[in-house]
C-alpha positions in Angstrom: 126.9 114.8 108.7 128.2 118.3 108.1 127.4 120.8 110.8 125.9 123.1 108.2 123.3 120.5 107.2 122.4 119.8 110.8 122.0 123.5 111.4 119.8 123.9 108.4 117.5 121.1 109.5 117.3 122.7 113.0 116.6 126.1 111.5 113.8 124.7 109.5 112.3 123.0 112.5 112.5 126.2 114.7 111.1 128.5 112.1 108.2 126.4 110.7 104.8 127.7 111.8 101.3 126.5 111.2 100.8 129.4 108.8 103.6 128.0 106.6 101.6 124.9 106.0 98.9 124.6 103.3 95.4 123.6 104.3 95.8 120.0 103.0 98.9 119.4 105.1 97.2 120.7 108.2 94.1 118.6 107.6 96.2 115.5 106.9 98.3 116.0 110.0 95.0 116.2 112.1 93.9 112.9 110.5 97.2 111.3 111.5 96.9 112.5 115.1 93.3 111.3 115.4 94.1 107.9 113.9 97.1 107.4 116.1 95.1 108.3 119.2 92.5 105.7 118.2 95.0 102.8 117.7 96.6 103.7 121.1 93.2 103.5 122.8 92.4 100.2 121.1 95.5 98.6 122.6 95.4 100.3 125.9 94.0 97.3 127.9 96.1 94.5 126.4 97.5 92.5 129.3 101.2 93.5 128.7 100.2 97.2 128.4 98.1 97.0 131.6 101.2 95.6 133.4 103.5 98.3 131.9 101.0 101.0 133.0 100.9 99.6 136.5 104.7 99.4 136.7 105.0 103.1 135.6 102.1 104.2 137.8 103.7 102.6 140.9 107.2 104.0 140.2 106.5 107.4 138.6 105.9 110.9 139.8 104.6 113.5 139.1 101.3 113.0 137.3 102.1 115.0 134.2 100.6 113.3 131.1 97.7 111.1 130.1 97.9 107.4 129.4 95.0 107.0 127.0 92.2 104.8 128.2 93.4 105.0 131.8 92.6 107.0 134.9 95.9 108.2 136.4 98.4 110.4 134.8 102.1 109.6 134.9 105.4 111.3 134.2 105.6 112.7 130.6 108.2 110.3 129.2 106.5 107.3 130.6 103.1 108.3 129.3 104.5 108.6 125.8 106.2 105.3 126.2 103.1 103.4 127.4 100.9 105.1 124.7 103.3 104.2 122.0 103.5 100.6 123.1 99.7 100.4 123.2 99.5 101.8 119.7 101.8 99.0 118.4 99.7 96.0 119.7 97.3 95.5 116.8 99.1 96.5 113.6 96.5 99.3 113.0 99.0 102.2 113.0 99.6 104.4 110.0 102.7 104.1 107.9 104.7 105.5 105.1 106.2 103.5 102.2 108.5 106.4 101.3 110.2 106.2 104.7 109.9 102.4 105.2 108.1 102.4 108.5 105.6 103.8 110.9 106.5 107.4 111.8 103.4 108.7 113.6 103.3 106.2 116.4 106.9 107.1 117.2 106.1 110.8 117.3 102.5 111.6 118.2 102.7 110.2 121.8 105.7 112.4 122.6 104.2 115.5 121.0 100.9 115.2 123.0 102.6 114.2 126.3 105.0 117.1 126.1 102.2 119.4 125.0 100.3 118.5 128.2 103.3 119.4 130.4 103.6 122.9 128.9 99.9 123.5 128.3 100.7 123.5 124.6 98.1 124.7 122.1 96.8 122.3 119.4 98.7 124.1 116.7 102.1 123.4 118.4 101.2 119.7 118.5 100.5 119.8 114.8 103.7 121.7 114.1 105.7 119.2 116.3 104.2 116.2 114.4 104.9 117.7 110.9 108.5 118.6 111.6 109.2 115.4 113.6 107.7 113.3 110.8 109.7 115.2 108.2 113.1 115.0 109.8 112.7 111.4 110.9 111.5 110.4 107.4 114.3 112.2 105.7 116.9 110.4 107.9 115.2 107.1 107.1 115.4 107.9 103.3 119.0 109.1 103.6 120.1 105.8 105.2 119.4 102.1 104.5 118.9 100.0 107.7 121.1 97.0 107.9 119.3 93.7 107.2 117.4 92.6 110.3 116.8 96.0 111.7 113.2 97.0 112.4 112.7 100.6 111.2 111.0 101.5 114.6 113.4 102.4 117.4 116.0 104.0 115.1 115.2 107.2 113.2 111.8 107.5 115.0 113.8 108.6 118.1 115.0 111.6 116.2 111.4 112.4 115.2 110.2 112.2 118.8 113.1 114.5 119.9 112.4 117.0 117.2 108.7 117.1 118.0 109.5 117.5 121.7 111.9 120.4 121.1 109.4 122.1 118.8 106.5 121.8 121.2 108.6 123.3 124.1 109.7 126.2 121.8 113.5 125.5 121.5 115.7 127.6 119.4 117.5 126.3 116.3 120.8 125.8 118.2 119.0 124.0 121.0 117.1 121.8 118.5 120.4 120.8 116.7 121.9 119.7 120.0 118.9 117.7 121.1 118.7 116.0 117.7 122.3 115.0 117.9 121.9 113.6 121.4 118.8 111.6 120.2 120.9 110.0 117.5 122.8 108.2 120.3 119.7 106.1 121.2 119.0 104.0 118.1 118.3 100.5 119.5 119.0 97.1 118.1 115.4 96.4 117.0 115.2 92.9 115.6 112.5 92.8 112.9 112.1 89.0 113.3 110.3 89.7 116.6 107.4 91.2 114.7 107.1 88.4 112.2 107.3 85.8 114.9 104.7 87.6 117.1 107.0 88.4 120.0 105.6 91.5 121.6 108.9 93.0 122.6 108.6 94.6 119.2 105.9 96.9 120.7 108.6 98.5 122.8 110.5 99.7 119.7 108.1 102.6 119.1 107.8 103.0 122.9 111.5 103.6 123.3 111.5 106.0 120.3 109.2 108.2 122.3 110.9 107.7 125.6 114.3 108.4 124.3 113.1 111.4 122.3 111.8 113.1 125.4 114.8 111.9 127.4 117.1 113.6 124.9 115.4 116.9 125.6 115.9 116.4 129.4 119.5 115.3 128.9 120.3 118.5 127.0 118.8 120.6 129.8 120.9 118.6 132.3 124.1 119.6 130.4 124.7 116.5 128.2 126.0 116.8 124.7 127.0 114.5 121.7 129.7 114.7 119.1 129.0 117.0 116.1 129.0 114.0 113.7 127.0 111.7 116.0 124.0 111.4 113.7 126.1 110.5 110.6 128.1 107.9 112.6 124.9 106.3 113.9 123.0 106.3 110.6 125.9 106.1 108.2 128.1 103.4 110.0 126.2 101.7 112.8 122.6 100.9 112.0 123.2 101.6 108.4 126.2 101.5 106.1 125.3 104.4 103.8 124.0 107.9 104.3 123.0 110.2 101.4 123.2 113.6 103.0 121.6 115.3 99.9 118.3 113.7 100.8 118.1 115.6 104.0 117.7 119.1 102.5 116.2 118.5 99.1 112.9 120.3 98.7 112.9 120.9 102.5 109.7 122.9 103.3 108.2 122.5 99.8 106.9 118.9 100.2 105.9 117.1 103.4 106.3 113.4 103.8 103.2 113.2 106.1 101.0 113.8 103.1 102.3 110.6 101.5 101.3 108.3 104.4 98.8 105.5 104.4 96.1 104.5 106.9 95.1 101.0 107.8 91.7 99.3 108.1 93.0 95.8 108.4 94.8 95.1 111.7 97.7 93.3 110.1 101.0 93.9 108.4 100.6 96.3 105.4 102.2 93.7 103.2 99.1 91.6 103.5 96.6 94.3 102.6 96.3 94.0 98.8 95.9 90.2 99.0 93.2 90.7 101.7 91.4 93.3 99.7 91.5 91.1 96.7 90.1 88.2 98.8 87.3 90.4 100.1 86.4 91.5 96.6 86.0 87.8 95.6 83.8 87.3 98.7 81.7 90.3 97.8 80.9 88.7 94.5 80.5 85.1 95.4 79.7 83.1 98.5 82.6 80.7 99.1 82.3 77.8 101.4 85.7 76.9 102.9 85.1 73.2 102.3 84.8 73.8 98.6 88.2 75.4 98.3 90.8 73.2 96.7 93.7 75.7 96.6 94.5 79.4 96.8 97.2 81.1 94.7 98.5 84.5 95.7 100.8 86.4 93.4 102.4 89.4 95.0 105.4 91.6 95.5 108.7 90.5 97.2 108.2 92.1 100.6 104.9 90.1 101.1 106.9 86.9 101.0 107.9 87.7 104.7 104.3 86.7 105.5 104.5 83.1 104.3 104.4 81.6 107.8 101.7 78.9 108.0 102.3 78.1 111.7 102.0 81.4 113.6 102.5 80.8 117.3 100.2 83.4 118.7 97.7 86.2 117.8 100.5 88.7 117.1 102.1 86.3 114.7 98.7 85.8 112.9 98.8 89.5 112.0 102.0 88.6 110.0 100.7 85.3 108.4 99.1 85.9 105.1 97.9 82.2 104.8 96.1 82.5 108.2 94.7 85.9 107.4 93.2 84.8 104.0 91.8 81.7 105.7 90.2 83.8 108.4 88.7 86.0 105.7 87.2 83.0 103.9 85.7 81.5 107.1 84.3 84.8 108.4 83.6 86.5 105.1 85.9 89.4 106.2 89.0 90.2 108.1 88.8 92.3 111.3 90.4 92.4 114.7 87.7 90.2 116.3 88.4 87.5 113.8 92.1 87.6 114.4 91.8 87.6 118.2 89.4 84.7 118.1 91.3 82.6 115.5 91.7 79.7 118.0 87.9 79.2 117.8 88.3 78.0 114.3 91.9 76.8 114.4 91.4 73.4 112.7 89.6 75.0 109.7 92.1 77.9 109.5 95.0 75.5 109.5 93.4 73.3 106.9 92.8 76.3 104.6 96.1 77.9 105.2 97.9 74.7 104.0 96.2 75.2 100.6 97.6 78.7 100.2 100.6 79.2 97.9 102.4 82.6 97.8 104.4 83.4 94.7 106.6 86.4 94.0 105.5 88.1 90.8 108.7 90.0 89.8 106.8 92.5 87.6 105.0 93.6 90.8 108.3 94.9 92.2 108.8 97.6 89.6 107.0 100.4 91.4 108.0 100.6 95.1 105.0 102.7 95.9 102.5 100.0 94.6 101.5 96.9 96.6 99.9 94.6 93.9 98.4 91.2 94.7 96.5 88.7 92.5 94.4 86.1 94.3 93.0 83.0 92.5 90.8 80.6 94.4 90.5 77.1 92.9 87.3 75.3 93.9 86.8 71.6 94.0 84.2 71.7 91.2 86.8 73.1 88.8 85.6 76.7 89.0 88.1 79.5 89.7 87.5 82.9 91.4 90.1 85.7 91.0 90.7 89.3 91.8 93.6 91.7 91.3 94.4 94.8 93.5 97.1 97.1 92.1 97.5 98.9 95.4 95.6 98.5 98.6 93.4 101.3 99.9 94.6 103.9 102.4 97.3 105.7 100.5 97.2 108.8 98.3 96.0 107.0 95.1 93.1 105.3 96.9 92.4 107.1 100.2 89.8 106.3 102.8 87.0 108.8 103.1 86.8 111.1 106.0 83.8 109.3 107.3 85.6 105.9 107.1 88.4 107.3 109.2 86.0 108.8 111.7 84.3 105.5 112.0 87.6 103.8 112.6 88.2 106.2 115.5 84.8 105.3 116.9 85.2 101.6 116.5 88.6 101.6 118.3 87.8 104.1 121.0 84.2 104.1 122.2 84.5 100.7 123.9 87.2 102.2 126.2 86.3 105.9 126.7 82.6 105.7 125.9 80.4 107.1 123.1 80.1 110.7 124.5 83.8 111.2 125.1 84.5 109.7 121.7 82.3 112.1 119.8 83.6 115.1 121.8 87.2 114.1 121.0 86.4 113.8 117.3 85.0 117.3 117.3 87.9 118.8 119.1 90.5 116.9 117.0 88.9 118.2 113.8 89.4 121.8 115.2 92.8 121.1 116.7 94.6 124.0 115.2 92.2 126.4 117.1 92.5 124.6 120.5 94.2 126.6 123.2 95.2 123.7 125.4 95.8 120.1 124.3 94.6 119.0 127.7 91.1 119.7 126.6 91.4 116.7 124.4 93.5 114.4 126.6 91.0 114.8 129.4 88.5 113.1 127.1 90.9 110.2 126.5 91.0 109.1 130.1 88.6 106.8 131.9 87.0 107.3 135.3 
């Protein structure tokens, strides 16, 4: 990577102010922050997250930043790490098809945790998220991860470092150096761990946040990285190609955060169009599982990763389209409760999932921004039920309403922090750009 390009990116990050953003970008960034906080709270008491929190609490000092859904504060980098891991437990986090991954969960925990340590205003957290999302997303688009790499834990570390440097008010020269240091910490994140339900994958986003903040501290300690460190990492190591032109094209004119998607199903995004089509069928016709002879799903190539009919645990169920469709047919819908309690109906789910056939429809691969799925249910009486979804809801072409997103926040948060704190947090988050201290919000996200 040419030093000039790196400097231009850093200059963009340093100069961008909230007043440079249009109202839509500001509003959308606030939705991303709110949604990410909710998915973190939802996962904050999973057993492995509780154990990680206790490990950090016993070994960390000082009490700088909030672990959402918990009482004690912990050191900033550890708070970001635990929060990011928690937000990765249920497959509820936002994502972005243009950048091939989940940027916000790799950036928001860092921006908020660092904001707490410097008494940062709400506007600086928004700025940090927008620039972190943009730079991380552009690096992802400029490179193509080697087969087998999970996108989390690689370019997300750059985003977390950029957000950190922005929130603390670093100069362009300092930001460039921190960004280069952060490029040293792309991890070997095996994507198969997600598909198989191995929860070490939750630490991929956790380490993006941890290393992003660590890069800032290492710079302050006097560490440095080679001028071409970023291009070596993303052009030779984790990726074989790097299109430097992507980094600067239309920089500051368009923002990738506006092209994200939100989730209502707690499962891999590749499953959502098929699940939406299944729920449309169920909305029209009551289907008794015992009357189902077979289920045909035609979909795009990436969804074929979800063919597993023998998921070994609840995490793997979130990546098993046959199981997810079976759960939807048995319960009449797909939600987190149904996934968590899948063992209560395991015999029926297995029987139904065996009748599911997933077929790649090559014509569905033409538009990479669309996620089409056609579901056809064959009944034992010869009747067929079918539905087609061209692109699942949650993205730009079919967004969720503001009230739907608020209700998602309530559903994921109130059971942990209580109804009163939940409603207060919603109010403050919707006015985030005018908040003088981010700690006014994080105080509400604690328990006790």
